[in-house]
C-alpha positions in Angstrom: 0.0 0.0 0.0 1.3 3.5 -0.9 2.3 5.8 1.9 0.5 9.1 2.4 3.2 11.3 0.7 3.2 9.1 -2.3 -0.6 9.3 -2.5 -0.4 13.1 -2.4 2.2 13.1 -5.1 0.1 10.8 -7.3 -2.9 13.0 -6.9 -0.8 16.0 -8.0 0.5 14.2 -11.0 -3.0 13.0 -12.2 -4.3 16.5 -11.9 -1.4 18.0 -13.9 -2.4 20.3 -16.8 -2.0 19.0 -20.4 -0.7 22.2 -22.0 1.9 24.8 -21.4 1.3 28.5 -21.1 3.5 31.1 -22.8 3.3 34.6 -21.5 4.5 37.7 -23.4 6.9 39.7 -21.1 7.2 43.2 -22.5 4.4 45.7 -22.2 3.5 49.3 -23.3 2.1 50.3 -19.9 2.4 54.0 -18.9 3.4 53.1 -15.4 6.3 50.9 -16.5 9.4 53.1 -16.0 11.4 50.9 -18.4 9.2 52.2 -21.2 10.6 55.8 -20.8 14.0 57.0 -22.0 14.7 58.6 -18.5 13.8 55.2 -16.8 11.2 57.1 -14.7 7.5 57.7 -15.1 6.8 61.4 -16.0 5.5 63.7 -13.3 3.6 67.0 -13.4 6.5 69.1 -14.4 7.5 67.0 -17.4 6.6 67.1 -21.0 5.3 63.7 -22.2 6.2 62.9 -25.8 5.2 60.0 -28.1 6.8 59.5 -31.5 4.6 61.2 -34.1 5.0 58.5 -36.8 4.7 55.5 -34.5 1.5 53.5 -33.6 1.1 52.6 -30.0 -1.4 51.2 -27.6 -0.8 52.4 -24.0 -2.5 51.0 -20.9 -2.9 53.6 -18.1 -3.7 52.2 -14.7 -4.1 55.4 -12.6 -4.2 59.2 -12.7 -1.2 61.2 -13.8 -0.3 64.9 -13.8 1.5 66.3 -16.8 2.8 69.7 -18.0 2.3 69.0 -21.7 1.6 65.9 -23.8 2.6 65.3 -27.5 0.6 62.5 -29.0 1.3 60.3 -32.1 -0.7 60.4 -35.3 -2.2 57.0 -34.6 -2.4 55.5 -31.1 -4.7 54.8 -28.1 -4.8 55.0 -24.4 -6.5 52.1 -22.6 -7.7 53.7 -19.4 -8.3 51.6 -16.3 -11.2 52.5 -14.1 -10.5 55.9 -12.6 -7.4 56.5 -14.7 -6.7 59.7 -16.6 -4.5 62.8 -17.0 -4.6 66.4 -15.8 -2.5 69.5 -16.1 -1.2 71.2 -12.9 -0.7 74.9 -12.6 2.7 76.0 -11.5 5.4 73.5 -10.2 4.5 70.2 -8.7 6.4 69.7 -5.4 9.0 66.9 -5.5 8.9 66.6 -9.3 12.1 68.5 -10.2 12.6 71.2 -12.8 10.9 69.2 -15.4 12.2 67.3 -18.5 10.9 65.9 -21.8 10.2 62.3 -21.2 10.2 60.2 -24.5 8.1 57.0 -24.7 10.3 54.2 -26.1 9.7 52.7 -29.5 8.2 49.2 -29.4 8.2 48.4 -33.1 11.1 46.0 -32.9 9.6 43.6 -30.4 9.2 40.3 -32.3 6.9 37.3 -31.6 9.7 34.9 -32.5 12.2 36.3 -30.0 12.4 33.6 -27.3 13.8 36.1 -24.7 10.4 37.9 -24.7 8.4 34.9 -23.5 8.2 32.9 -20.3 6.9 29.3 -19.9 4.8 27.9 -17.1 2.7 24.7 -16.6 -0.4 26.6 -15.4 -1.9 30.1 -15.0 -1.2 29.9 -11.3 2.5 29.2 -11.9 2.6 32.3 -14.2 1.1 34.5 -11.4 3.5 33.0 -8.9 6.5 33.3 -11.1 7.1 29.6 -11.3 8.4 29.5 -14.8 10.1 26.7 -16.7 13.2 26.5 -18.8 12.6 25.6 -22.5 14.9 25.4 -25.5 14.7 28.4 -27.8 12.3 26.9 -30.3 9.9 25.9 -27.5 10.2 29.2 -25.6 8.1 30.7 -28.4 4.5 29.7 -28.4 3.9 26.3 -30.0 0.8 25.3 -32.0 -0.7 23.5 -28.9 0.1 26.3 -26.3 -2.1 28.9 -24.6 -0.7 32.4 -25.2 -1.2 34.9 -22.4 -0.8 38.7 -22.5 -1.1 40.2 -19.0 -4.6 41.2 -18.0 -3.9 44.8 -17.0 -1.5 45.5 -19.8 -1.1 46.8 -23.3 1.5 45.6 -25.8 2.7 45.8 -29.4 4.2 42.7 -31.1 5.6 42.1 -34.6 4.2 38.8 -35.9 6.2 38.7 -39.1 7.4 35.2 -40.2 7.8 33.1 -43.3 4.4 31.5 -42.8 1.1 33.2 -43.5 -0.3 32.3 -40.1 0.9 31.5 -36.5 -1.4 28.8 -35.1 -1.9 28.5 -31.3 -4.5 27.0 -29.0 -5.8 30.2 -27.5 -4.8 33.9 -26.8 -5.7 35.9 -23.7 -5.8 39.7 -24.1 -6.8 42.1 -21.3 -8.2 39.2 -19.3 -10.3 37.8 -22.1 -9.5 34.4 -23.6 -10.0 33.8 -27.3 -10.2 30.2 -28.5 -12.6 30.8 -31.4 -11.0 31.7 -34.7 -13.8 33.9 -36.0 -14.0 35.8 -32.7 -10.3 36.4 -32.5 -10.2 37.5 -36.1 -12.8 40.1 -35.3 -10.6 41.4 -32.4 -7.5 41.6 -34.7 -9.5 43.7 -37.1 -10.5 46.1 -34.3 -8.5 49.3 -33.6 -6.9 47.8 -30.5 -6.1 44.6 -32.3 -4.4 46.4 -35.2 -2.3 48.5 -32.7 -1.3 45.5 -30.6 -0.6 42.9 -33.4 1.3 44.0 -36.5 3.3 42.1 -39.1 3.0 39.9 -42.1 1.6 36.8 -40.3 -1.8 36.5 -38.6 -2.1 34.8 -35.2 -4.8 32.2 -35.4 -6.5 30.4 -32.5 -8.7 27.3 -32.1 -5.9 24.8 -32.7 -6.6 21.6 -30.8 -4.5 20.7 -27.8 -1.9 17.9 -27.9 -3.7 14.6 -27.8 -0.6 12.5 -27.3 0.2 11.8 -23.6 3.9 11.4 -24.6 3.9 15.0 -25.9 3.8 16.6 -29.4 6.2 18.2 -31.7 6.3 22.0 -31.1 6.2 22.8 -34.8 8.6 25.9 -34.6 11.5 24.2 -36.4 10.2 25.9 -39.6 11.0 29.3 -38.0 14.3 28.2 -36.5 16.4 30.6 -38.5 14.1 33.6 -37.5 14.2 32.5 -33.9 18.0 32.0 -33.7 18.6 35.3 -35.4 17.4 37.0 -32.3 19.6 35.0 -29.9 23.1 35.9 -28.8 25.1 32.9 -27.6 27.3 33.4 -24.6 30.9 32.1 -24.4 31.2 28.8 -22.4 34.0 27.4 -20.2 32.8 23.8 -19.9 34.9 20.9 -21.3 32.5 19.6 -24.0 29.5 22.0 -24.6 26.3 20.3 -25.7 23.7 21.4 -28.3 20.2 20.3 -27.4 17.6 19.6 -30.1 15.7 22.9 -30.7 18.2 25.1 -29.0 20.3 27.8 -30.8 23.4 27.7 -28.6 25.7 25.2 -27.0 25.2 24.8 -23.3 27.0 23.6 -20.2 25.2 21.0 -18.3 23.8 17.6 -19.2 21.2 16.1 -21.7 19.2 13.0 -20.6 17.6 11.0 -23.4 14.6 8.8 -22.5 13.1 6.1 -24.6 9.5 5.4 -23.8 6.5 3.1 -24.5 2.8 3.7 -25.0 2.1 4.2 -21.2 4.4 7.2 -20.9 2.9 10.5 -19.9 5.1 13.5 -20.4 3.3 15.9 -18.1 3.1 13.4 -15.3 6.8 12.7 -15.6 7.7 16.4 -15.7 5.9 16.8 -12.4 7.6 13.7 -11.0 11.1 15.1 -11.7 10.1 18.4 -10.2 8.8 16.9 -6.9 11.5 14.3 -6.5 14.6 16.3 -7.5 14.2 19.9 -8.3 12.9 20.8 -4.8 16.2 19.4 -3.3 18.5 22.2 -2.1 21.5 21.1 -4.1 19.5 21.3 -7.4 17.6 24.6 -6.9 20.2 26.6 -8.9 19.8 24.3 -11.9 17.5 24.9 -14.9 15.6 21.9 -16.4 13.6 21.7 -19.6 11.8 18.6 -20.8 10.1 18.0 -24.2 9.4 15.5 -26.9 11.8 15.8 -29.9 12.4 13.8 -33.1 16.1 12.9 -33.3 17.7 12.2 -36.7 18.9 8.6 -37.1 22.1 8.0 -39.1 23.6 4.8 -40.3 27.2 4.4 -39.1 26.8 8.0 -37.9 26.8 9.4 -41.4 23.8 8.3 -43.6 20.4 9.6 -42.4 17.6 7.1 -42.6 14.7 8.7 -40.6 13.9 10.1 -37.2 12.8 8.6 -33.9 10.8 10.3 -31.1 12.4 10.5 -27.6 12.1 12.6 -24.5 14.9 15.2 -24.1 15.7 16.5 -20.6 18.1 19.5 -20.7 19.8 20.4 -17.5 21.8 23.7 -17.3 24.3 24.6 -14.7 25.7 27.7 -16.3 29.2 26.2 -16.3 29.5 26.9 -12.6 29.6 23.3 -11.3 28.9 19.6 -11.8 25.5 19.4 -10.1 24.0 18.8 -13.5 26.0 15.5 -13.7 24.6 14.4 -10.3 21.0 15.3 -11.3 21.4 13.5 -14.6 22.6 10.4 -12.8 19.6 10.6 -10.4 17.1 10.9 -13.3 18.7 8.0 -15.1 18.8 5.7 -12.1 15.2 6.6 -11.2 14.1 5.8 -14.8 15.9 2.5 -14.8 14.5 1.5 -11.4 10.9 2.6 -12.0 10.7 2.6 -15.8 8.2 -0.3 -16.0 5.7 1.8 -13.9 6.4 5.0 -15.8 6.4 3.7 -19.4 10.1 4.2 -19.8 12.1 1.6 -21.7 15.6 3.2 -21.5 17.5 6.3 -20.3 21.0 7.6 -20.8 22.8 11.0 -20.5 25.7 13.0 -21.8 27.4 15.8 -19.8 29.5 18.8 -20.8 32.0 17.6 -18.2 32.8 14.6 -20.4 31.0 12.0 -18.3 28.1 9.9 -19.5 25.8 7.1 -18.3 27.6 4.7 -20.6 31.2 5.4 -21.6 31.1 2.6 -24.1 28.1 3.9 -25.8 30.1 5.3 -28.7 31.9 2.0 -29.3 28.6 0.2 -29.2 27.1 2.6 -31.7 30.1 2.0 -34.0 29.7 -1.8 -33.7 26.0 -1.5 -34.6 26.8 0.6 -37.6 29.4 -1.9 -38.8 26.9 -4.7 -38.5 24.3 -2.8 -40.4 26.9 -2.0 -43.1 27.9 -5.7 -43.5 24.2 -6.7 -43.7 23.6 -4.2 -46.4 26.6 -5.4 -48.4 25.4 -9.0 -48.1 21.9 -8.0 -49.2 23.3 -6.2 -52.3 25.4 -9.2 -53.3 22.4 -11.6 -52.9 20.3 -9.2 -55.0 22.9 -9.0 -57.8 23.2 -12.9 -57.9 19.4 -13.3 -58.1 19.2 -10.7 -60.9 21.9 -12.5 -62.9 20.3 -15.9 -62.4 16.9 -14.7 -63.5 18.3 -13.0 -66.6 17.4 -9.4 -65.6 21.1 -8.5 -65.5 23.7 -10.1 -67.9 27.3 -10.4 -67.2 29.6 -9.0 -69.9 31.5 -11.6 -72.0 35.0 -12.3 -70.7 38.0 -12.6 -73.2 38.9 -16.2 -74.0 42.0 -17.7 -72.4 44.8 -19.2 -74.5 44.7 -23.1 -74.8 47.5 -25.4 -73.7 48.4 -26.3 -77.3 48.9 -22.6 -78.2 51.1 -22.3 -75.1 53.2 -25.2 -76.3 53.5 -23.7 -79.8 54.7 -20.5 -78.3 57.1 -22.2 -76.0 60.0 -21.5 -78.3 59.6 -17.8 -77.7 62.3 -16.6 -75.5 61.5 -15.2 -72.1 62.9 -11.7 -73.0 60.4 -11.3 -75.9 62.2 -12.6 -79.1 62.4 -15.9 -81.1 64.5 -18.6 -79.6 68.1 -18.6 -81.0 68.9 -21.8 -82.8 72.6 -21.0 -83.3 74.4 -20.7 -86.7 73.0 -22.0 -90.0 74.4 -25.3 -91.3 74.5 -25.1 -95.0 74.5 -28.8 -95.4 71.7 -29.9 -93.1 69.4 -26.8 -92.8 69.6 -25.6 -96.4 70.0 -28.5 -98.9 69.9 -26.2 -101.9 73.2 -24.8 -100.8 75.0 -28.2 -100.8 77.7 -28.6 -103.6 76.7 -30.5 -106.7 78.0 -33.9 -105.8 76.5 -36.8 -107.8 74.5 -39.3 -105.8 74.3 -37.3 -102.6 70.5 -36.7 -102.9 69.8 -39.7 -104.9 67.8 -42.8 -103.9 70.4 -45.4 -104.7 71.0 -48.1 -102.1 74.7 -47.3 -102.1 74.2 -43.7 -100.9 75.8 -43.0 -97.6 73.6 -40.0 -96.8 69.7 -39.9 -97.0 67.5 -36.9 -96.7 63.9 -37.7 -95.6 61.0 -35.8 -94.1 62.2 -36.7 -90.6 65.6 -35.3 -91.1 69.1 -36.1 -92.5 70.8 -39.4 -91.4 73.6 -41.7 -92.5 72.9 -45.1 -94.0 74.6 -48.2 -92.7 75.6 -50.3 -95.8 75.2 -53.4 -93.7 71.4 -53.0 -93.6 69.0 -52.8 -96.4 66.1 -50.5 -95.8 63.8 -52.7 -97.9 64.5 -55.7 -95.6 62.9 -56.3 -92.3 65.3 -59.0 -91.0 69.0 -58.9 -90.6 71.0 -60.8 -93.4 74.4 -62.0 -92.5 
């Protein structure tokens, strides 16, 4: 039976939300001193100036005194209940001599800048400031996310991208949530909508949430170049910096890779890691991001042959220590010990310190690659043999080899490449026509002592008669 703490943990996990919330950080609020060039909210002795050629939507929460106000050609004030402006006569005490306060330009704030968003698992976490780390591509709202602009706030965001639309699940503006495409389209065409959203791409809502408990692909890889163009990578001091999937910069820390089965639940596992490890004092300074990614598979580490889904856990330590190694080990050991209950089939990690969960992993991968290479070669050979035997492919005719008899006939050719030297010519035996004209030498008389036949030249023994077969004494 489960103990009470485990029961409470299980209850928290089951009730976890299924989607992430991405909140826009900048605003165009009048009371935000960072929106003014003097880093201070104007007072009654100051001249308030807005750029004449810039469009802007400004939320005003309370009442402000001004000396003078210069407004843009196109813009709006969104006044909270009881908010407004008034002009004071004379000098306002404690306001100083008075300056011209310029409202900063907000035209350059881009939707695809990951630094301008913060990620949370719920709306409560957003309000409490319990934000999550995410790789750059997933810091920007994904197609399954709920987008939040702060309730008492105005903003201006450039939505330009290479796509005609930016799909999300819902958008909340000024405390109102839009999840209907037609309703949000009407808001975008309103005066406030045109001032708050500008750019070449239209934000669309009504996208269905992620229906896969193991997580879904964010879908922002198509805008990777635009996202990474806004990122400035810091210099690192770790031994072997790592590049997570979906991130624009190398990082110091560790990457845990988890293989999973059908029973795996990403949101449940994210909460498990948080409650078991991230609340520990030694890990509170670490940043951890978890998402489903599709990793490219390569034969022998070179030839791509597809992708495979896996869970990527990115742990950042900022290069200040090795606590990321310890947390990675804890996550891997927990996954291996309780994987059957969590739907996890395997886990491993690589760290920027050079350590890993399996130091022989690289050799094992090489062995697997070599085995695949050998199998492919055998398959190709078998295929070629089958094609030749079936007549689909014909082998070219090979040149005929010399016979043994021809080799014998050519045996009198010297080894150095010329005819065999037979010595000097014998005018008597080799060239009969050069013999002197001696009567009876070439005749056929029985008393001749020399006979020339087809088999050669030989001397005749007068004792024997060539016409007799037996010896006559």
